[in-house]
Each structure stands twice: as structure tokens, then as C-alpha cells.
BANUSE-147551 format. One line per field, with one value per residue: x, y, z of N, C-alpha, C in turn; residue in one letter. Coordinates in nm, 4 decimals. Example, Ala and Ser with C-alpha at 12.3 -4.5 7.8 and 13.67 -1.06 7.14 Angstrom:
n_X c(1.3190,1.2850) $
n_Y c(-0.5690,-0.2250) $
n_Z c(0.7800,0.7080) $
ca_X c(1.2300,1.3670) $
ca_Y c(-0.4500,-0.1060) $
ca_Z c(0.7800,0.7140) $
c_X c(1.3200,1.2900) $
c_Y c(-0.3300,0.0030) $
c_Z c(0.7800,0.7870) $
resn c(a,s) $
***
This chain:
n_X c(21.3547,21.2426,21.0585,20.8482,20.6660,20.3967,20.2221,19.9606,19.8541,19.6842,19.5820,19.5431,19.3011,19.1062,18.8028,18.8327,18.7802,18.5642,18.2155,18.1918,18.0022,17.9097,17.8289,17.5180,17.3804,17.1186,16.9443,16.8292,16.9364,17.1692,17.1471,17.0145,17.2577,17.4223,17.2649,17.3398,17.5999,17.6259,17.7092,17.7377,17.8057,17.8880,18.0673,18.1301,18.2218,18.3700,18.4654,18.6845,18.7755,18.7251,18.4734,18.3039,18.0716,17.8621,17.5647,17.3711,17.2602,17.2748,17.0757,16.8525,16.8359,16.8548,16.7020,16.4593,16.3265,16.2961,16.1015,16.2084,16.1798,16.3502,16.4089,16.5105,16.6315,16.9533,17.2710,17.4798,17.4009,17.3133,17.5465,17.8020,18.0760,18.3057,18.5928,18.8330,19.1045,19.3636,19.6321,19.6931,19.9329,19.9207,19.9750,19.7449,19.6785,19.7425,19.4653,19.2947,19.3678,19.2832,18.9573,18.9009,19.0045,18.8846,18.6144,18.4987,18.3262,18.3780,18.6859,18.8750,19.0339,19.2926,19.5005,19.7131,19.5702,19.3193,19.0571,19.0588,18.9714,18.7703,18.7672,18.5944,18.4969,18.4021,18.5076,18.7281,18.7376,18.6643,18.9193,19.1678,19.3651,19.7205,19.9280,20.2688,20.4303,20.5251,20.8240,21.0134,21.3742,21.5691,21.8088) $
n_Y c(-2.4257,-2.1664,-1.8398,-1.6915,-1.4388,-1.3871,-1.1662,-0.9462,-0.7930,-0.4293,-0.4561,-0.7521,-0.8653,-0.6671,-0.5901,-0.5751,-0.2886,-0.0710,0.0343,0.3418,0.6731,1.0031,1.2551,1.3465,1.1986,0.9546,0.8502,0.6337,0.5291,0.4455,0.2253,0.0281,0.0189,-0.0995,-0.3485,-0.4613,-0.5279,-0.6485,-0.5629,-0.3311,-0.0672,0.2449,0.4769,0.8186,1.0433,1.2884,1.4952,1.3595,1.3264,1.1106,1.1770,1.0670,0.8414,0.6071,0.3847,0.1041,0.1315,0.3944,0.4589,0.3122,0.4550,0.7771,0.8402,0.6836,0.6061,0.8617,0.9315,1.0384,1.0889,0.8153,0.8389,1.1548,1.2603,1.3002,1.1669,1.2641,1.4038,1.2609,1.1309,0.9851,1.1935,1.1634,0.9697,0.6908,0.6269,0.4129,0.2273,0.0376,-0.1235,-0.0771,-0.2452,-0.5448,-0.5244,-0.2753,-0.1879,-0.2890,-0.1655,0.0966,0.0481,-0.0586,0.1765,0.4072,0.3281,0.2516,0.0928,0.0564,0.0945,0.2864,0.2157,0.3773,0.4935,0.6407,0.8821,0.7778,0.6116,0.2489,0.0667,-0.1300,-0.2111,-0.3572,-0.3990,-0.6565,-0.7707,-0.7757,-0.9526,-1.2212,-1.2271,-1.3514,-1.2753,-1.2258,-1.4736,-1.5568,-1.7852,-2.0744,-2.2178,-2.5340,-2.6041,-2.6216,-2.8916) $
n_Z c(2.2111,1.9621,2.0093,1.7791,1.6646,1.5448,1.4086,1.3102,1.0198,0.9876,0.7031,0.6605,0.7908,0.7456,0.6193,0.2497,-0.0185,0.0350,0.0882,-0.0830,-0.0968,-0.2139,0.0056,-0.0565,-0.1249,-0.0910,0.2341,0.1790,-0.0698,0.0360,0.1937,0.0349,-0.1405,0.0821,0.0864,-0.1088,-0.1326,0.0519,0.3380,0.6077,0.6360,0.4763,0.3452,0.3289,0.1467,0.0431,-0.2213,-0.2748,-0.0190,0.2729,0.4632,0.6679,0.8288,0.7668,0.9042,0.9399,1.1714,1.2000,0.9839,1.0951,1.3172,1.2990,1.0931,1.0498,1.2722,1.3345,1.1511,0.9413,0.5437,0.4166,0.1068,0.1054,0.2756,0.3155,0.2769,0.4020,0.6297,0.8625,0.8897,1.0626,1.1889,1.3540,1.3221,1.3879,1.2161,1.0695,0.9036,0.6423,0.6493,0.9682,1.2961,1.4264,1.6665,1.7713,1.6400,1.8152,2.0385,2.0127,1.9619,2.2173,2.4066,2.2942,2.3219,2.0047,1.6883,1.4357,1.2783,1.0109,0.7378,0.5886,0.3020,0.2119,0.2138,0.1186,0.1786,0.1687,0.3313,0.6054,0.9016,1.1607,1.5121,1.5083,1.3740,1.4888,1.6994,1.6252,1.5730,1.6706,1.9664,1.9081,1.9690,2.1235,1.8868,2.0107,1.8013,1.7538,1.8155,1.5628,1.5038) $
ca_X c(21.3109,21.2534,20.9504,20.7861,20.5361,20.2548,20.1921,19.8700,19.8413,19.4850,19.5271,19.5279,19.1960,19.0467,18.6821,18.8500,18.7330,18.4116,18.1210,18.2070,17.9319,17.8571,17.7393,17.4061,17.3620,16.9727,16.9435,16.7626,17.0874,17.2616,17.0188,17.0001,17.4043,17.4576,17.2040,17.3879,17.6927,17.5882,17.7773,17.6434,17.8759,17.8940,18.2094,18.1266,18.3344,18.3352,18.6057,18.8240,18.8443,18.6510,18.3836,18.2293,18.0649,17.6667,17.5308,17.2326,17.1991,17.2107,16.9491,16.7258,16.7934,16.8288,16.6212,16.3399,16.2939,16.3067,15.9970,16.2505,16.1773,16.4726,16.4584,16.5201,16.7315,17.1118,17.3783,17.5426,17.3392,17.3354,17.6875,17.9102,18.2049,18.4273,18.6441,18.9041,19.1712,19.4588,19.6820,19.6836,20.0103,19.9775,19.9658,19.6076,19.7063,19.6861,19.3318,19.2734,19.3660,19.1927,18.8346,18.8902,18.9895,18.7712,18.4936,18.4402,18.2396,18.4711,18.7777,18.8677,19.1431,19.3452,19.6006,19.7981,19.4328,19.2226,18.9798,19.1215,18.9049,18.7193,18.7533,18.4991,18.4755,18.3618,18.6653,18.8985,18.6677,18.6722,19.0968,19.2539,19.4784,19.8040,20.0067,20.3736,20.4421,20.6785,20.8961,21.1013,21.4903,21.6549,21.9188) $
ca_Y c(-2.3496,-2.0373,-1.8354,-1.6308,-1.3555,-1.4222,-1.0351,-0.9015,-0.6211,-0.4137,-0.5622,-0.8820,-0.8689,-0.5546,-0.5257,-0.4290,-0.1739,-0.0411,0.0925,0.4983,0.7514,1.1200,1.3000,1.3979,1.0669,0.9606,0.7417,0.5048,0.4978,0.3907,0.1037,-0.0179,-0.0208,-0.2392,-0.4897,-0.4969,-0.5227,-0.7225,-0.4853,-0.2813,0.0499,0.2810,0.5447,0.9384,1.0727,1.4707,1.5387,1.2401,1.2876,1.1100,1.3407,1.0240,0.7229,0.5646,0.2291,0.0369,0.1947,0.5458,0.4614,0.2932,0.5416,0.9205,0.8196,0.5797,0.6212,1.0311,0.9291,1.1692,0.9916,0.7901,0.9093,1.2139,1.2565,1.2851,1.0488,1.3867,1.5022,1.1394,1.0154,1.0180,1.2318,1.1274,0.8929,0.6585,0.5787,0.3470,0.2673,-0.0998,-0.1574,-0.0969,-0.3855,-0.5021,-0.4575,-0.1157,-0.1543,-0.3932,-0.1028,0.1999,-0.0619,-0.0292,0.3308,0.5130,0.2755,0.2424,-0.0001,0.0249,0.1655,0.2877,0.2005,0.4719,0.4606,0.7954,0.9370,0.7261,0.4727,0.1079,-0.0928,-0.1442,-0.3487,-0.3646,-0.4759,-0.8409,-0.8571,-0.8445,-1.0372,-1.3067,-1.2616,-1.4016,-1.2116,-1.3274,-1.5296,-1.6168,-1.9450,-2.1823,-2.2886,-2.5662,-2.5626,-2.7550,-2.9722) $
ca_Z c(2.1287,1.9783,1.9891,1.6589,1.6966,1.4273,1.3992,1.1821,1.0178,0.9542,0.6128,0.6925,0.8203,0.6940,0.4844,0.1168,-0.1520,0.1023,-0.0108,-0.0862,-0.1310,-0.1859,0.1178,-0.1216,-0.1696,-0.0059,0.2837,0.0617,-0.1546,0.1163,0.2469,-0.1259,-0.1653,0.1800,0.0833,-0.2788,-0.1481,0.2138,0.4325,0.6809,0.6555,0.3800,0.3489,0.2935,0.0618,-0.0236,-0.2679,-0.2622,0.1109,0.4131,0.5548,0.7358,0.8162,0.7803,0.9215,0.9340,1.2731,1.1377,0.9366,1.1365,1.4536,1.2733,0.9469,1.0229,1.4236,1.3747,1.0689,0.8118,0.4747,0.3562,-0.0223,0.0955,0.3756,0.2773,0.3879,0.5010,0.7736,0.9322,0.8879,1.2255,1.1533,1.4532,1.2661,1.3822,1.1054,1.0719,0.7857,0.5934,0.7527,1.1102,1.3767,1.4817,1.8205,1.7674,1.6583,1.9389,2.1690,1.9719,1.9870,2.3830,2.4733,2.2403,2.2260,1.8492,1.6647,1.3088,1.2076,0.8462,0.6920,0.4831,0.2276,0.1294,0.2376,0.0462,0.2149,0.1017,0.3962,0.7146,1.0228,1.2658,1.6268,1.5000,1.3126,1.5918,1.8008,1.5310,1.5203,1.8141,1.9990,1.8273,2.1051,2.0225,1.8672,1.9555,1.6688,1.7999,1.7210,1.4428,1.4648) $
c_X c(21.3317,21.0861,20.9455,20.6900,20.4676,20.1892,20.1012,19.8942,19.6676,19.4899,19.5132,19.3206,19.0293,18.9150,18.7791,18.7407,18.5702,18.3611,18.1743,18.0709,17.9227,17.7837,17.5798,17.3282,17.2182,17.0227,16.9463,16.8550,17.1264,17.2367,17.0487,17.1706,17.4519,17.3717,17.2282,17.5055,17.7230,17.7331,17.6692,17.7077,17.9525,17.9893,18.1559,18.2029,18.2752,18.4319,18.6992,18.8244,18.7132,18.5875,18.3364,18.1890,17.9247,17.6663,17.4285,17.1594,17.1700,17.1387,16.8360,16.7306,16.7461,16.7611,16.4662,16.2947,16.2485,16.1361,16.0386,16.2193,16.3183,16.5456,16.5172,16.6362,16.8880,17.1805,17.4581,17.5231,17.3213,17.4689,17.7672,18.0200,18.3195,18.4670,18.7572,18.9747,19.2612,19.5175,19.6805,19.7985,20.0054,19.8663,19.8072,19.6133,19.6735,19.5500,19.2842,19.2186,19.2950,19.0156,18.8402,18.8946,18.9283,18.6323,18.4292,18.4165,18.3619,18.5647,18.8315,18.9982,19.1999,19.5101,19.6338,19.6471,19.3395,19.1778,19.0035,19.0131,18.8710,18.7808,18.6577,18.5444,18.4561,18.4507,18.7656,18.8687,18.6997,18.8347,19.1501,19.3573,19.6064,19.8825,20.1637,20.3909,20.5708,20.7038,21.0212,21.2596,21.5369,21.8000,22.0076) $
c_Y c(-2.2241,-1.9372,-1.6864,-1.5759,-1.3274,-1.2896,-1.0011,-0.7404,-0.5816,-0.4890,-0.7078,-0.9408,-0.7846,-0.6348,-0.4907,-0.3677,-0.1460,0.0307,0.2172,0.5587,0.9136,1.1326,1.3449,1.3111,1.0212,0.8368,0.5751,0.4612,0.4282,0.2331,-0.0147,-0.0851,-0.1154,-0.3243,-0.5429,-0.5737,-0.5868,-0.6787,-0.3802,-0.0859,0.1163,0.4461,0.6594,0.9710,1.2078,1.5138,1.4712,1.2204,1.2351,1.2065,1.1878,0.8838,0.7232,0.3861,0.2461,0.1199,0.2962,0.5479,0.4629,0.3982,0.7180,0.9162,0.7945,0.6158,0.7949,1.0145,1.0119,1.0064,0.9901,0.8584,1.0581,1.2948,1.2323,1.2384,1.1729,1.4297,1.3651,1.0815,1.0674,1.0774,1.2216,1.0072,0.8166,0.5837,0.5151,0.3133,0.1034,-0.1783,-0.1462,-0.2265,-0.3851,-0.5014,-0.3478,-0.0884,-0.2061,-0.2016,0.0108,0.1899,0.0100,0.0974,0.4433,0.4520,0.2765,0.1385,-0.0555,0.1536,0.1650,0.2854,0.2704,0.4499,0.6074,0.8608,0.9123,0.6075,0.3832,-0.0336,-0.0652,-0.2211,-0.2950,-0.4555,-0.6431,-0.8471,-0.8696,-0.9148,-1.1703,-1.3276,-1.2770,-1.3203,-1.2970,-1.3525,-1.5821,-1.7694,-1.9848,-2.2544,-2.4362,-2.5611,-2.6924,-2.7571,-2.8766) $
c_Z c(2.1390,1.9426,1.8667,1.7241,1.5940,1.4214,1.2425,1.1823,0.9768,0.8202,0.5919,0.7423,0.7830,0.5916,0.3752,0.0423,-0.0196,0.0332,0.0079,-0.1757,-0.1163,-0.0679,0.0679,-0.1406,-0.0539,0.1051,0.2472,-0.0266,-0.1137,0.1697,0.1296,-0.1499,-0.0933,0.1615,-0.0718,-0.2721,0.0120,0.2729,0.5508,0.7484,0.5265,0.4612,0.3112,0.2377,0.0063,-0.1088,-0.2892,-0.1443,0.1951,0.5021,0.7242,0.7349,0.8142,0.8228,0.9466,1.0710,1.2676,1.1261,1.0025,1.2596,1.4045,1.1259,0.9965,1.1373,1.4333,1.2418,0.9572,0.6887,0.3975,0.2001,-0.0121,0.2034,0.3545,0.3477,0.5126,0.6382,0.8531,0.9774,1.0210,1.1550,1.2440,1.3847,1.3236,1.2337,1.1673,0.9281,0.7326,0.6930,0.9068,1.1650,1.4207,1.6424,1.8590,1.7933,1.7554,2.0725,2.1335,2.0293,2.1546,2.4235,2.4022,2.2565,2.1182,1.8142,1.5277,1.3181,1.0696,0.8329,0.5671,0.4501,0.1683,0.1445,0.1677,0.1232,0.0783,0.2136,0.5397,0.7770,1.1168,1.3838,1.6273,1.4515,1.3913,1.6735,1.7734,1.5326,1.6523,1.8416,1.9571,2.0033,2.0577,2.0211,1.8954,1.8407,1.7849,1.7323,1.6406,1.4491,1.3874) $
resn c(m,q,e,v,n,a,t,k,t,m,r,d,i,m,s,a,a,p,v,c,m,a,p,g,e,s,a,f,a,a,a,r,a,m,r,r,h,a,t,g,t,v,l,v,l,a,g,g,r,l,r,g,l,v,t,e,q,d,i,t,v,r,v,l,a,e,n,r,d,p,r,a,t,p,i,g,d,i,c,g,g,e,l,t,t,l,s,p,d,d,d,v,t,e,a,r,r,l,v,r,e,r,a,v,r,r,i,m,v,l,q,d,g,a,p,v,g,v,v,s,a,a,d,l,a,l,d,p,d,p,a,p,c,v,r,p,d,r,p) $
***
């Protein structure tokens, strides 16, 4: 029998075409975009570069719980700036390692510096660790 490694890449499991907004957009606009696109994450781009990300939790904790006006609060003021990134061709095993070591919930997928997808810890949990497959030798 021959072992076959079924390695997956970030491209295989990422949510493609992430929602991107400028830092001056309001938390209210970000929440509406999340609802419209059925996502919990908005990437914040300034000058075509990834500056941070805003999640549903950021809006809840940093805007609503602090009694800030969501229509007047720019997402650039509430976005998390420390980002973990990989490329579409990076191995999912690397993403698992980063989630464990850095305790992050989301990894941005960048190609040539531009965001092309997002992988969440939940995506990784739903994708089982790749165990080598055993393929019978053919006569």
C-alpha cells in the first residue's frame, strides 16, 4: 500500500471575496455590510493596503457597549491592527499552528499584498486534520 498525503491549502478552505471598507466608514455601515454579505468580518483597507479588521464583536464591545454612536464611529478607530496573514497557497497546517500559537480567530489570506480571503478558527475546526490516506497498490 502507498500513503497519499491529502494536503489542503488556504485557497481550499478560505471564504473568498472578503468585504473590504475604508477606515472612515462607520461602524453602522460595516454592520449593514456584514448582514448583507452574511459575514462577521470586514477588512479595513487604506490606500489599497490592509490596515486591520472589524468583527461583530468589535462593534458590540467597542461601540455599543461604550455607548458610542455607530453612525459616527469610524471603523478605523475600532479595528484590530495586529493581523495574521498567509498566502492562498500556504498549507492549512500552517494556519492551524498560527491559530494555536498566536491565539487568533482569523487569518487574512493575501495574494501580492491584496486580500483575497479569510480563514476563521471555525473553518479550521470544520476541516479535519489531514491524515494520510492509504491507497492500495495496484497490480
